DSSP file (Angstrom, degrees, kcal/mol; ACC not computed):
  #  RESIDUE AA STRUCTURE BP1 BP2  ACC     N-H-->O    O-->H-N    N-H-->O    O-->H-N    TCO  KAPPA ALPHA  PHI   PSI    X-CA   Y-CA   Z-CA
    1    1 A M     >        0   0    0      0, 0.0     4,-2.4     0, 0.0     5,-0.2   0.000 360.0 360.0 360.0 -50.7  -92.8  -58.7   17.9
    2    2 A F  H  >  +     0   0    0      1,-0.2     4,-2.3     2,-0.2     5,-0.2   0.907 360.0  51.7 -56.2 -46.9  -92.3  -58.6   21.8
    3    3 A E  H  > S+     0   0    0      1,-0.2     4,-1.7     2,-0.2    -1,-0.2   0.825 109.6  50.9 -60.6 -35.4  -88.6  -59.4   21.5
    4    4 A E  H  > S+     0   0    0      2,-0.2     4,-2.6     1,-0.2    -2,-0.2   0.916 110.0  48.4 -62.8 -48.2  -88.3  -56.5   19.0
    5    5 A A  H  X S+     0   0    0     -4,-2.4     4,-1.4     1,-0.2    -2,-0.2   0.865 111.4  50.4 -62.5 -38.7  -90.0  -54.1   21.4
    6    6 A M  H  X S+     0   0    0     -4,-2.3     4,-0.8    -5,-0.2    -1,-0.2   0.866 109.7  51.0 -67.8 -34.8  -87.7  -55.3   24.2
    7    7 A L  H >X S+     0   0    0     -4,-1.7     3,-1.6     1,-0.2     4,-0.7   0.968 109.7  50.7 -68.1 -51.7  -84.6  -54.7   22.1
    8    8 A M  H 3< S+     0   0    0     -4,-2.6     3,-0.3     1,-0.3    -1,-0.2   0.778 109.0  51.2 -59.9 -28.7  -85.8  -51.2   21.2
    9    9 A S  H 3< S+     0   0    0     -4,-1.4    -1,-0.3     1,-0.2    -2,-0.2   0.619 105.6  54.4 -90.5 -10.3  -86.3  -50.3   24.7
   10   10 A S  H << S+     0   0    0     -3,-1.6     2,-0.5    -4,-0.8    -1,-0.2   0.534  83.5 101.9 -96.1  -4.2  -83.0  -51.4   25.9
   11   11 A I  S  < S-     0   0    0     -4,-0.7     2,-0.6    -3,-0.3    -4,-0.0  -0.662  72.9-130.8 -81.2 131.2  -81.1  -49.2   23.3
   12   12 A S        -     0   0    0     -2,-0.5    -2,-0.1     0, 0.0    -1,-0.0  -0.725  25.4-171.6 -82.0 115.9  -79.7  -46.1   24.9
   13   13 A V        -     0   0    0     -2,-0.6     2,-0.1     0, 0.0    -2,-0.0  -0.961  25.9-121.1-111.6 126.5  -80.6  -43.0   22.7
   14   14 A P        -     0   0    0      0, 0.0     3,-0.1     0, 0.0     0, 0.0  -0.386  28.1-120.9 -64.0 138.5  -78.9  -39.8   23.7
   15   15 A R        -     0   0    0      1,-0.1     3,-0.1    -2,-0.1     0, 0.0  -0.633  32.1-100.1 -80.9 142.5  -81.4  -37.0   24.6
   16   16 A P        -     0   0    0      0, 0.0    -1,-0.1     0, 0.0     2,-0.0  -0.285  45.8-100.5 -59.6 143.2  -81.3  -33.9   22.7
   17   17 A R        -     0   0    0      1,-0.1     5,-0.1    -3,-0.1     3,-0.0  -0.340  28.9-122.6 -66.0 147.3  -79.5  -31.0   24.4
   18   18 A D    >   -     0   0    0      1,-0.1     3,-1.3    -3,-0.1     4,-0.4  -0.834  16.3-150.7 -86.4 117.1  -81.6  -28.4   26.1
   19   19 A P  T 3  S+     0   0    0      0, 0.0     3,-0.2     0, 0.0    -1,-0.1   0.632  94.2  61.2 -69.0 -10.0  -80.5  -25.1   24.5
   20   20 A R  T 3  S+     0   0    0      1,-0.2    -3,-0.0    -3,-0.0    -2,-0.0   0.727 106.9  42.5 -81.9 -17.9  -81.4  -23.4   27.7
   21   21 A R  S <  S+     0   0    0     -3,-1.3    -1,-0.2     2,-0.1     3,-0.0   0.279  88.0 126.4-108.8   8.8  -78.9  -25.3   29.7
   22   22 A R        -     0   0    0     -4,-0.4    21,-0.1    -3,-0.2    -5,-0.0  -0.529  64.4-118.3 -68.0 121.4  -76.1  -25.1   27.0
   23   23 A P        -     0   0    0      0, 0.0    20,-0.5     0, 0.0     2,-0.2  -0.288  29.9-125.7 -44.9 137.1  -72.9  -23.7   28.1
   24   24 A T        -     0   0    0     18,-0.1     2,-0.3     1,-0.1    20,-0.1  -0.559  22.4-112.9 -86.7 157.5  -72.1  -20.7   26.3
   25   25 A A        -     0   0    0     17,-0.2     2,-0.4    -2,-0.2    17,-0.2  -0.629  31.7-173.9 -85.3 144.6  -68.8  -20.4   24.4
   26   26 A S  E     -A   41   0A   0     15,-1.9    15,-2.0    -2,-0.3     2,-0.4  -1.000   7.7-169.9-139.8 147.1  -66.1  -18.0   25.4
   27   27 A L  E     +A   40   0A   0     -2,-0.4     2,-0.3    13,-0.2    13,-0.2  -0.995  12.9 164.1-136.1 139.5  -62.9  -17.0   23.9
   28   28 A S  E     -A   39   0A   0     11,-1.7    11,-2.2    -2,-0.4     2,-0.4  -0.969  23.0-140.4-148.2 162.7  -60.1  -15.0   25.3
   29   29 A V  E     -A   38   0A   0     -2,-0.3     2,-0.5     9,-0.2     9,-0.2  -0.977   7.1-168.5-129.4 131.3  -56.5  -14.2   24.7
   30   30 A A  E     -A   37   0A   0      7,-2.5     7,-2.8    -2,-0.4     2,-0.4  -0.976  14.5-162.5-115.9 135.1  -53.7  -13.8   27.2
   31   31 A R  E     +A   36   0A   0     -2,-0.5     2,-0.3     5,-0.2     5,-0.2  -0.895  19.6 150.5-118.0 138.5  -50.4  -12.2   25.8
   32   32 A S        -     0   0    0      3,-2.0    33,-0.3    -2,-0.4     3,-0.2  -0.949  59.6 -93.4-152.5 175.1  -47.0  -12.4   27.4
   33   33 A A  S    S+     0   0    0     -2,-0.3    32,-0.2     1,-0.2     3,-0.1   0.788 122.9  50.8 -54.8 -30.4  -43.5  -12.4   26.3
   34   34 A E  S    S-     0   0    0      1,-0.3     2,-0.3    31,-0.1    -1,-0.2   0.825 123.8 -33.6 -79.3 -37.9  -43.5  -16.1   26.3
   35   35 A A        -     0   0    0     -3,-0.2    -3,-2.0    30,-0.2     2,-0.5  -0.983  48.5-109.3-169.0 167.7  -46.6  -16.8   24.3
   36   36 A S  E     -Ab  31  67A   0     30,-2.6    32,-2.5    -2,-0.3     2,-0.6  -0.982  34.8-158.8-105.2 130.2  -50.1  -15.8   23.3
   37   37 A V  E     -Ab  30  68A   0     -7,-2.8    -7,-2.5    -2,-0.5     2,-0.7  -0.939   5.7-161.1-115.2 114.7  -52.6  -18.2   24.8
   38   38 A V  E     -Ab  29  69A   0     30,-2.9    32,-2.3    -2,-0.6     2,-0.6  -0.867  13.6-157.1 -91.2 111.0  -56.1  -18.4   23.2
   39   39 A T  E     -Ab  28  70A   0    -11,-2.2   -11,-1.7    -2,-0.7     2,-0.4  -0.806   8.0-169.0-101.3 121.3  -58.5  -19.9   25.7
   40   40 A A  E     +A   27   0A   0     30,-3.2    33,-0.8    -2,-0.6     2,-0.3  -0.894  10.6 173.5-105.7 137.3  -61.6  -21.6   24.5
   41   41 A A  E     +Ab  26  73A   0    -15,-2.0   -15,-1.9    -2,-0.4    33,-0.3  -0.945  41.1   9.3-141.5 155.4  -64.4  -22.7   26.8
   42   42 A G  E    S- b   0  74A   0     31,-2.7    33,-3.5    -2,-0.3    34,-1.2  -0.500 109.9  -9.5  84.1-143.2  -67.9  -24.1   26.6
   43   43 A E  E     - b   0  76A   0    -20,-0.5     2,-1.1    32,-0.2    34,-0.2  -0.867  55.9-158.7-101.5 120.3  -69.5  -25.4   23.3
   44   44 A L  E     + b   0  77A   0     32,-3.4    34,-3.1    -2,-0.6    37,-0.2  -0.805  38.0 147.9 -98.9  90.7  -67.4  -24.6   20.2
   45   45 A D    >>  -     0   0    0     -2,-1.1     3,-1.6    32,-0.2     4,-0.8  -0.403  66.4 -73.8-110.4-171.7  -70.1  -24.9   17.7
   46   46 A L  T 34 S+     0   0    0      1,-0.3     4,-0.3     2,-0.2    -2,-0.0   0.517 120.6  71.3 -66.7  -6.7  -70.7  -23.1   14.4
   47   47 A T  T 34 S+     0   0    0      1,-0.2    -1,-0.3     2,-0.1     4,-0.2   0.662 109.5  33.0 -80.2 -15.2  -71.8  -19.9   16.1
   48   48 A V  T <> S+     0   0    0     -3,-1.6     4,-2.6     2,-0.1     5,-0.2   0.548  89.2  93.9-114.5  -9.5  -68.2  -19.3   17.2
   49   49 A T  H  X S+     0   0    0     -4,-0.8     4,-2.0     1,-0.2     5,-0.1   0.798  86.8  50.1 -56.2 -34.3  -66.1  -20.7   14.4
   50   50 A D  H  > S+     0   0    0     -4,-0.3     4,-2.3     2,-0.2    -1,-0.2   0.942 111.9  49.8 -75.1 -47.0  -65.7  -17.4   12.5
   51   51 A Q  H  > S+     0   0    0     -4,-0.2     4,-2.0     1,-0.2    -2,-0.2   0.918 112.7  47.9 -53.2 -44.8  -64.6  -15.6   15.7
   52   52 A L  H  X S+     0   0    0     -4,-2.6     4,-2.0     2,-0.2    -1,-0.2   0.919 109.9  50.2 -63.9 -40.8  -62.1  -18.3   16.5
   53   53 A A  H  X S+     0   0    0     -4,-2.0     4,-1.9    -5,-0.2    -1,-0.2   0.911 114.1  45.8 -64.7 -44.3  -60.6  -18.3   13.1
   54   54 A A  H  X S+     0   0    0     -4,-2.3     4,-2.5     1,-0.2    -1,-0.2   0.823 108.3  56.4 -70.6 -29.5  -60.2  -14.5   13.2
   55   55 A L  H  X S+     0   0    0     -4,-2.0     4,-2.1     2,-0.2    -1,-0.2   0.883 109.6  44.6 -67.1 -46.0  -58.8  -14.7   16.7
   56   56 A F  H  X S+     0   0    0     -4,-2.0     4,-2.0     2,-0.2    -2,-0.2   0.837 112.1  54.0 -69.9 -33.9  -55.9  -17.1   15.5
   57   57 A A  H  X S+     0   0    0     -4,-1.9     4,-2.4     2,-0.2    -2,-0.2   0.961 110.5  47.3 -65.1 -49.3  -55.4  -14.9   12.3
   58   58 A E  H  X S+     0   0    0     -4,-2.5     4,-1.5     1,-0.2    -2,-0.2   0.956 111.7  48.9 -58.0 -46.4  -54.9  -11.8   14.6
   59   59 A E  H >X S+     0   0    0     -4,-2.1     4,-0.7     1,-0.2     3,-0.5   0.914 109.3  51.3 -61.0 -39.5  -52.6  -13.5   16.8
   60   60 A L  H >< S+     0   0    0     -4,-2.0     3,-0.8     1,-0.2    -1,-0.2   0.848 105.1  58.2 -63.0 -38.8  -50.5  -14.8   14.0
   61   61 A R  H 3< S+     0   0    0     -4,-2.4    -1,-0.2     1,-0.2    -2,-0.2   0.840 102.0  55.0 -57.5 -33.4  -50.3  -11.2   12.6
   62   62 A R  H << S-     0   0    0     -4,-1.5    -1,-0.2    -3,-0.5    -2,-0.2   0.676 103.2-137.9 -77.3 -18.7  -48.8  -10.2   15.9
   63   63 A R    <<  -     0   0    0     -3,-0.8    -3,-0.2    -4,-0.7    -2,-0.1   0.968  24.7-163.3  64.7  59.8  -46.0  -12.8   15.5
   64   64 A P        -     0   0    0      0, 0.0     3,-0.1     0, 0.0    -1,-0.1  -0.285  33.8-109.5 -67.3 159.3  -46.0  -14.0   19.2
   65   65 A A  S    S-     0   0    0    -33,-0.3     2,-0.3   -32,-0.2   -30,-0.2   0.810 100.2 -15.8 -61.6 -27.8  -42.9  -16.1   20.4
   66   66 A A        -     0   0    0     31,-0.2   -30,-2.6     2,-0.0     2,-0.4  -0.959  66.7-136.7-165.8 160.3  -45.4  -19.1   20.4
   67   67 A L  E     -bc  36  99A   0     31,-3.3    33,-1.9    -2,-0.3     2,-0.4  -0.990  15.9-171.7-132.6 133.9  -49.2  -19.6   20.3
   68   68 A V  E     -bc  37 100A   0    -32,-2.5   -30,-2.9    -2,-0.4     2,-0.6  -0.960  15.2-151.4-126.1 134.6  -51.1  -21.9   22.3
   69   69 A C  E     -bc  38 101A   0     31,-2.6    33,-3.1    -2,-0.4     2,-0.7  -0.921  17.2-157.0 -99.6 107.1  -54.9  -22.9   22.0
   70   70 A D  E     +bc  39 102A   0    -32,-2.3   -30,-3.2    -2,-0.6    33,-0.2  -0.786  23.8 163.9 -92.0 116.2  -56.1  -23.9   25.6
   71   71 A T  E >   +     0   0A   0     31,-3.5     3,-1.4    -2,-0.7    34,-0.2  -0.075  33.5 120.5-115.4  31.4  -59.1  -26.2   25.2
   72   72 A S  E 3  S+     0   0A   0      1,-0.3    -1,-0.1    30,-0.1    31,-0.1   0.672  79.6  44.8 -76.6 -12.8  -59.1  -27.5   28.7
   73   73 A H  E 3  S+b   41   0A   0    -33,-0.8   -31,-2.7    -3,-0.2     2,-0.5   0.043  81.0 130.6-116.1  27.5  -62.6  -26.2   29.4
   74   74 A V  E <   -b   42   0A   0     -3,-1.4    33,-0.4   -33,-0.3    34,-0.2  -0.721  31.1-178.3 -83.1 121.3  -64.3  -27.2   26.0
   75   75 A E  E    S+     0   0A   0    -33,-3.5     2,-0.3    -2,-0.5   -32,-0.2   0.840  72.2   7.3 -89.1 -38.8  -67.6  -29.0   26.4
   76   76 A F  E     -b   43   0A   0    -34,-1.2   -32,-3.4    31,-0.0     2,-0.4  -0.988  63.6-159.5-146.6 145.7  -68.3  -29.8   22.7
   77   77 A C  E     -b   44   0A   0     30,-0.4   -32,-0.2    -2,-0.3   -34,-0.0  -0.957  12.7-143.1-130.3 114.7  -66.2  -29.3   19.6
   78   78 A A    >>  -     0   0    0    -34,-3.1     3,-1.3    -2,-0.4     4,-0.7  -0.361  27.4-115.1 -67.6 158.1  -67.7  -29.1   16.1
   79   79 A A  H >> S+     0   0    0      1,-0.3     4,-1.7     2,-0.2     3,-0.7   0.812 116.0  65.0 -61.3 -34.6  -65.7  -30.6   13.3
   80   80 A R  H 3> S+     0   0    0      1,-0.3     4,-1.8     2,-0.2    -1,-0.3   0.783  96.2  57.7 -54.5 -31.4  -65.3  -27.0   11.8
   81   81 A V  H <> S+     0   0    0     -3,-1.3     4,-2.2   -37,-0.2    -1,-0.3   0.814 103.2  51.8 -77.6 -32.2  -63.2  -26.2   14.9
   82   82 A L  H <X S+     0   0    0     -4,-0.7     4,-2.6    -3,-0.7    -2,-0.2   0.938 108.6  52.0 -70.3 -46.3  -60.8  -29.0   14.0
   83   83 A T  H  X S+     0   0    0     -4,-1.7     4,-2.6     1,-0.2     5,-0.2   0.936 109.6  48.7 -47.9 -53.2  -60.5  -27.6   10.5
   84   84 A I  H  X S+     0   0    0     -4,-1.8     4,-2.1     2,-0.2    -2,-0.2   0.880 112.3  48.7 -63.7 -38.1  -59.7  -24.2   11.9
   85   85 A L  H  X S+     0   0    0     -4,-2.2     4,-1.8     2,-0.2    -2,-0.2   0.925 112.6  47.4 -64.4 -43.9  -57.0  -25.8   14.3
   86   86 A I  H  X S+     0   0    0     -4,-2.6     4,-1.4     2,-0.2    -2,-0.2   0.843 111.6  51.0 -68.0 -37.0  -55.4  -27.7   11.4
   87   87 A D  H  X S+     0   0    0     -4,-2.6     4,-2.9     1,-0.2     5,-0.2   0.868 109.6  51.4 -67.4 -38.2  -55.4  -24.5    9.3
   88   88 A T  H  X S+     0   0    0     -4,-2.1     4,-2.6    -5,-0.2     5,-0.2   0.852 103.6  56.3 -63.6 -34.4  -53.7  -22.7   12.1
   89   89 A V  H  X S+     0   0    0     -4,-1.8     4,-1.8     2,-0.2    -1,-0.2   0.930 113.7  41.9 -58.4 -47.8  -51.1  -25.3   12.4
   90   90 A A  H  X S+     0   0    0     -4,-1.4     4,-2.4     2,-0.2    -2,-0.2   0.925 116.4  46.4 -68.0 -47.2  -50.3  -24.7    8.7
   91   91 A D  H  X S+     0   0    0     -4,-2.9     4,-2.2     1,-0.2    -2,-0.2   0.887 112.5  52.4 -71.7 -37.6  -50.6  -20.8    8.9
   92   92 A A  H  <>S+     0   0    0     -4,-2.6     5,-2.6    -5,-0.2     4,-0.4   0.914 108.1  50.5 -63.5 -45.3  -48.4  -20.8   12.2
   93   93 A A  H ><5S+     0   0    0     -4,-1.8     3,-2.0    -5,-0.2    -2,-0.2   0.975 111.2  48.6 -63.3 -51.3  -45.6  -22.9   10.3
   94   94 A V  H 3<5S+     0   0    0     -4,-2.4    -1,-0.2     1,-0.3    -2,-0.2   0.919 114.2  45.8 -53.7 -43.0  -45.7  -20.3    7.4
   95   95 A A  T 3<5S-     0   0    0     -4,-2.2    -1,-0.3    -5,-0.2    -2,-0.2   0.371 113.2-120.3 -87.1  10.6  -45.4  -17.4    9.9
   96   96 A W  T < 5 +     0   0    0     -3,-2.0    -3,-0.2    -4,-0.4    -2,-0.1   0.853  66.9 141.5  54.9  37.8  -42.6  -19.3   11.8
   97   97 A V      < -     0   0    0     -5,-2.6    -1,-0.2    -6,-0.1     2,-0.2  -0.956  54.5-129.2-104.6 118.0  -44.8  -19.2   15.0
   98   98 A P        -     0   0    0      0, 0.0   -31,-3.3     0, 0.0     2,-0.4  -0.458  34.0-171.3 -64.3 132.4  -44.6  -22.3   17.1
   99   99 A F  E     +c   67   0A   0    -33,-0.2     2,-0.3    -2,-0.2   -31,-0.2  -0.952  11.2 169.8-132.7 147.3  -48.3  -23.4   17.7
  100  100 A A  E     -c   68   0A   0    -33,-1.9   -31,-2.6    -2,-0.4     2,-0.5  -0.993  27.0-132.9-153.5 153.0  -49.7  -26.0   20.0
  101  101 A V  E     -cd  69 123A   0     21,-0.8    23,-3.2    -2,-0.3     2,-0.3  -0.919  27.5-171.5-106.0 130.6  -53.2  -27.3   21.4
  102  102 A A  E     +cd  70 124A   0    -33,-3.1   -31,-3.5    -2,-0.5    23,-0.2  -0.899  43.8  66.1-123.2 157.1  -53.5  -27.9   25.1
  103  103 A G        -     0   0    0     21,-1.7     2,-2.1    -2,-0.3    22,-0.2   0.862  59.9-140.9  97.5  79.9  -56.1  -29.5   27.2
  104  104 A R        +     0   0    0     21,-0.7     2,-0.3    20,-0.3    -1,-0.1  -0.441  39.7 159.3 -78.3  82.3  -56.9  -33.2   26.7
  105  105 A R     >  -     0   0    0     -2,-2.1     4,-2.8   -34,-0.2     3,-0.4  -0.745  50.3-125.7-103.2 153.9  -60.6  -33.1   27.0
  106  106 A R  H  > S+     0   0    0     -2,-0.3     4,-2.1     1,-0.2    -1,-0.1   0.849 109.1  65.3 -69.5 -33.1  -62.8  -35.9   25.6
  107  107 A A  H  4 S+     0   0    0    -33,-0.4   -30,-0.4     1,-0.2    -1,-0.2   0.916 116.4  29.1 -59.4 -40.4  -64.9  -33.2   23.6
  108  108 A L  H  > S+     0   0    0     -3,-0.4     4,-1.7   -34,-0.2    -2,-0.2   0.908 119.8  52.0 -86.8 -45.4  -61.7  -32.5   21.5
  109  109 A L  H  X S+     0   0    0     -4,-2.8     4,-2.5     1,-0.2     5,-0.3   0.881 101.1  60.7 -61.1 -43.7  -59.9  -35.9   21.6
  110  110 A R  H  X S+     0   0    0     -4,-2.1     4,-2.3     1,-0.2    -1,-0.2   0.866 108.4  40.5 -65.5 -37.2  -62.7  -38.0   20.4
  111  111 A P  H  > S+     0   0    0      0, 0.0     4,-1.6     0, 0.0    -1,-0.2   0.900 115.3  52.7 -71.5 -37.6  -63.2  -36.3   17.1
  112  112 A I  H  <>S+     0   0    0     -4,-1.7     5,-2.9     2,-0.2     6,-0.4   0.867 113.6  42.5 -61.9 -37.4  -59.6  -36.0   16.6
  113  113 A T  H ><5S+     0   0    0     -4,-2.5     3,-1.0     3,-0.2    -1,-0.2   0.882 111.5  55.0 -73.9 -45.1  -59.1  -39.7   17.2
  114  114 A A  H 3<5S+     0   0    0     -4,-2.3    -2,-0.2    -5,-0.3    -1,-0.2   0.838 113.8  42.4 -59.6 -28.9  -62.2  -40.7   15.1
  115  115 A L  T 3<5S-     0   0    0     -4,-1.6    -1,-0.2    -5,-0.1    -2,-0.2   0.444 112.4-118.4 -98.4   1.1  -60.8  -38.8   12.1
  116  116 A G  T < 5 +     0   0    0     -3,-1.0     3,-0.3    -4,-0.2    -3,-0.2   0.904  68.6 137.9  69.5  39.7  -57.3  -40.0   12.6
  117  117 A L     >< +     0   0    0     -5,-2.9     4,-3.3     1,-0.2    -4,-0.2   0.253  27.3 111.1-101.2   6.4  -55.8  -36.5   13.2
  118  118 A Q  T  4 S+     0   0    0     -6,-0.4    -1,-0.2     1,-0.2    -5,-0.1   0.840  81.1  45.0 -56.3 -32.8  -53.5  -37.3   16.1
  119  119 A Q  T  4 S+     0   0    0     -3,-0.3    -1,-0.2     1,-0.2    -2,-0.1   0.890 118.1  42.2 -73.0 -41.7  -50.3  -36.8   14.0
  120  120 A A  T  4 S+     0   0    0      1,-0.3    -2,-0.2    -4,-0.2    -1,-0.2   0.803 129.5  25.6 -74.2 -28.7  -51.5  -33.6   12.4
  121  121 A L  S  < S-     0   0    0     -4,-3.3    -1,-0.3    -9,-0.1     2,-0.2  -0.639  74.2-178.9-137.8  76.6  -53.1  -32.1   15.7
  122  122 A P        -     0   0    0      0, 0.0   -21,-0.8     0, 0.0     2,-0.5  -0.561  16.5-145.8 -80.0 149.7  -51.4  -33.4   18.8
  123  123 A V  E     -d  101   0A   0     -2,-0.2   -21,-0.2   -23,-0.1     2,-0.1  -0.959   6.1-141.8-123.4 129.7  -52.9  -32.1   22.0
  124  124 A H  E     -d  102   0A   0    -23,-3.2   -21,-1.7    -2,-0.5   -20,-0.3  -0.360  23.6-112.8 -78.5 161.6  -50.9  -31.5   25.0
  125  125 A L  S    S-     0   0    0    -23,-0.2   -21,-0.7   -22,-0.2     2,-0.3   0.936  89.5 -20.9 -64.9 -47.2  -52.0  -32.2   28.6
  126  126 A N  S  > S-     0   0    0    -23,-0.2     4,-2.3   -24,-0.1     5,-0.2  -0.953  76.0 -85.6-157.6 175.0  -52.1  -28.4   29.6
  127  127 A V  H  > S+     0   0    0     -2,-0.3     4,-2.5     1,-0.2     5,-0.3   0.864 122.5  57.1 -63.4 -34.4  -50.7  -25.1   28.6
  128  128 A A  H  > S+     0   0    0      2,-0.2     4,-2.6     1,-0.2     3,-0.4   0.985 108.8  46.9 -50.5 -62.7  -47.4  -25.6   30.6
  129  129 A E  H  > S+     0   0    0      1,-0.3     4,-2.3     2,-0.2    -2,-0.2   0.884 111.6  49.5 -46.1 -50.8  -46.7  -28.8   28.7
  130  130 A A  H  X S+     0   0    0     -4,-2.3     4,-1.8     1,-0.2    -1,-0.3   0.850 110.6  49.6 -63.1 -36.5  -47.4  -27.3   25.4
  131  131 A L  H  X S+     0   0    0     -4,-2.5     4,-0.7    -3,-0.4    -1,-0.2   0.867 111.0  51.7 -72.3 -34.8  -45.1  -24.3   26.1
  132  132 A H  H  < S+     0   0    0     -4,-2.6     3,-0.4    -5,-0.3     4,-0.4   0.896 109.3  48.7 -63.2 -41.8  -42.4  -26.8   27.2
  133  133 A R  H  < S+     0   0    0     -4,-2.3     3,-0.5     1,-0.2    -2,-0.2   0.829 111.4  52.3 -71.6 -32.6  -42.8  -28.8   24.0
  134  134 A L  H  < S+     0   0    0     -4,-1.8    -1,-0.2     1,-0.2    -2,-0.2   0.623  86.1  87.5 -74.9 -13.2  -42.5  -25.6   22.0
  135  135 A A  S  < S+     0   0    0     -4,-0.7    -1,-0.2    -3,-0.4    -2,-0.1   0.865 102.7  17.9 -58.5 -39.6  -39.4  -24.4   23.6
  136  136 A L  S    S+     0   0    0     -3,-0.5    -1,-0.3    -4,-0.4    -2,-0.1  -0.319  73.9 171.0-131.0  56.2  -37.0  -26.1   21.3
  137  137 A P    >>  -     0   0    0      0, 0.0     3,-0.8     0, 0.0     4,-0.7  -0.545  26.9-146.5 -68.6 124.1  -38.8  -27.1   18.0
  138  138 A P  H >> S+     0   0    0      0, 0.0     4,-0.9     0, 0.0     3,-0.9   0.851  93.3  58.7 -60.8 -39.6  -36.2  -28.3   15.6
  139  139 A R  H 34 S+     0   0    0      1,-0.3     4,-0.3     2,-0.2     3,-0.2   0.810 107.7  49.2 -67.3 -24.6  -37.9  -27.0   12.4
  140  140 A F  H <> S+     0   0    0     -3,-0.8     4,-0.5     1,-0.2     3,-0.4   0.665  99.7  64.8 -87.0 -13.1  -37.8  -23.5   13.9
  141  141 A A  H <X S+     0   0    0     -3,-0.9     4,-0.8    -4,-0.7     3,-0.3   0.779  92.9  61.4 -76.9 -24.3  -34.1  -23.6   14.8
  142  142 A D  H  X S+     0   0    0     -4,-0.9     4,-2.5     1,-0.2     5,-0.2   0.729  88.3  75.1 -72.2 -20.8  -33.1  -23.8   11.3
  143  143 A R  H  > S+     0   0    0     -3,-0.4     4,-2.1    -4,-0.3    -1,-0.2   0.938  96.6  46.0 -57.3 -48.6  -34.7  -20.4   10.6
  144  144 A D  H  X S+     0   0    0     -4,-0.5     4,-1.1    -3,-0.3    -1,-0.2   0.917 112.1  50.8 -60.2 -49.4  -31.9  -18.4   12.3
  145  145 A S  H >< S+     0   0    0     -4,-0.8     3,-0.5     1,-0.2     4,-0.4   0.912 112.3  45.7 -53.7 -53.1  -29.1  -20.4   10.6
  146  146 A R  H >< S+     0   0    0     -4,-2.5     3,-0.7     1,-0.2    -1,-0.2   0.857 111.2  52.2 -66.7 -35.9  -30.6  -19.9    7.1
  147  147 A G  H 3< S+     0   0    0     -4,-2.1    -1,-0.2    -5,-0.2    -2,-0.2   0.710 107.7  52.9 -76.3 -17.3  -31.2  -16.2    7.6
  148  148 A S  T <<        0   0    0     -4,-1.1    -1,-0.2    -3,-0.5    -2,-0.2   0.424 360.0 360.0 -97.4   1.3  -27.5  -15.6    8.7
  149  149 A S    <         0   0    0     -3,-0.7    -1,-0.2    -4,-0.4    -2,-0.1   0.478 360.0 360.0 -73.2 360.0  -25.8  -17.2    5.7
């Protein structure tokens, strides 16, 4: 019994988050000729997922030269956010808009790795690297040659 009590006391249990100290989520968009950059910061939980999905849909309707989601200031990422990002990958491909995720934070990388989504949802180090990777995507280069035939 004593050993069992000692074992229980040595287990580290995370404390619940204090809602008063929770970083609020913020979403913003910066547009340029080069790309639209959606910046997400704070805790991306279920309270902001509808807003995030709507923001991506609106940016895709605008048909930017490229779309990047900057997650470099994300503290928490709900699984629903990953679904939205994967849906945006598909929607962007249909719209012929190059899309990338930037900001290799643990809050985003951990669930991506745990779910085995690295191939479907690669995350670049920062926005500059993401834009560089999007500069010459081969699958988008075919679009112009098919349209001019």
